C-alpha positions as CSV (number, residue, x, y, z in Angstrom):
1,M,-11.2,0.5,21.4
2,N,-8.6,1.9,19.0
3,A,-9.9,4.3,16.3
4,L,-9.4,3.1,12.7
5,N,-7.4,6.2,11.6
6,Y,-5.4,4.7,8.7
7,R,-6.7,3.8,5.3
8,I,-4.8,1.6,2.8
9,E,-6.2,2.5,-0.5
10,S,-5.8,2.0,-4.2
11,S,-7.8,2.5,-7.4
12,H,-7.5,-1.3,-8.0
13,P,-8.0,-4.4,-5.8
14,M,-5.0,-5.3,-3.7
15,V,-3.5,-8.7,-2.6
16,C,-1.3,-8.9,0.4
17,P,0.6,-12.1,1.6
18,L,0.4,-10.8,5.2
19,L,-3.4,-11.1,5.2
20,S,-5.4,-14.2,4.6
21,A,-8.0,-12.4,2.4
22,S,-7.6,-10.2,-0.6
23,L,-8.2,-6.5,0.0
24,E,-10.7,-4.5,-1.9
25,T,-9.8,-1.0,-2.9
26,A,-9.5,0.2,0.7
27,V,-9.0,-1.2,4.2
28,L,-9.0,0.6,7.6
29,M,-6.4,0.0,10.3
30,S,-5.7,1.4,13.8
31,D,-1.9,1.3,13.7
32,S,0.3,3.3,11.3
33,E,3.2,0.8,11.4
34,T,1.0,-2.1,10.6
35,A,-0.8,-0.2,7.8
36,V,2.5,0.8,6.2
37,A,3.8,-2.8,6.5
38,V,0.7,-4.2,4.9
39,A,0.8,-1.6,2.1
40,A,4.5,-2.2,1.4
41,K,3.9,-6.0,1.0
42,S,0.7,-5.5,-1.1
43,V,0.4,-5.5,-4.9
44,T,-2.5,-4.5,-7.0
45,R,-4.4,-6.6,-9.5
46,P,-3.7,-5.9,-12.3
47,S,-0.2,-5.0,-11.0
48,G,1.6,-1.7,-11.3
49,H,-0.9,0.7,-9.7
50,E,-0.4,3.0,-6.7
51,I,-1.1,1.9,-3.1
52,R,-1.3,4.6,-0.4
53,V,-1.7,4.8,3.4
54,V,-3.7,7.8,4.4
55,Y,-4.0,9.3,7.9
56,I,-7.7,9.9,7.9
57,P,-8.1,12.8,10.3
58,T,-5.8,15.0,8.2
59,G,-5.9,13.4,4.8
60,E,-2.1,13.2,4.8
61,V,-0.6,10.4,2.7
62,I,2.0,8.8,5.0
63,F,3.2,6.1,2.6
64,S,2.9,5.6,-1.1
65,K,4.2,3.0,-3.5
66,S,3.7,2.1,-7.1
67,V,5.5,-0.3,-9.4
68,D,5.7,0.4,-13.1
69,N,6.5,-3.0,-14.5
70,H,5.3,-2.4,-18.1
71,D,9.0,-2.2,-19.3
72,A,10.5,-4.5,-16.6
73,S,11.4,-8.1,-17.0
74,P,11.0,-10.6,-14.1
75,A,14.8,-10.5,-13.6
76,D,14.7,-6.7,-13.4
77,P,15.4,-5.6,-9.8
78,K,13.2,-2.5,-10.3
79,M,10.2,-4.8,-10.6
80,N,10.7,-6.1,-7.0
81,A,11.9,-2.9,-5.4
82,G,9.1,-0.6,-6.4
83,A,9.1,3.1,-5.8
84,S,8.3,3.5,-2.1
85,R,8.2,6.8,-0.3
86,P,7.8,6.5,3.4
87,A,6.9,9.7,5.2
88,G,6.8,10.7,8.8
89,R,3.9,9.8,11.0
90,P,1.5,12.5,12.1
């Protein structure tokens, strides 16, 4: 059985089109690539809050994204691109 070493977390509830159910403020996964993909496709409710993937054994944040859409219009490409920062895997 694979250890659940990766936590997708946010201070607000998350929604991800890759998963059938909404996420609460944290979800555990065993694979870093899957965790980063799910986090990258997720958004918070209300939108605009940070989503992180943490490698639990070390506490290292391996992926982080936030979208500040308070000043963006729906046609603004910044709103869809977000501010992602992938990091190396442990």
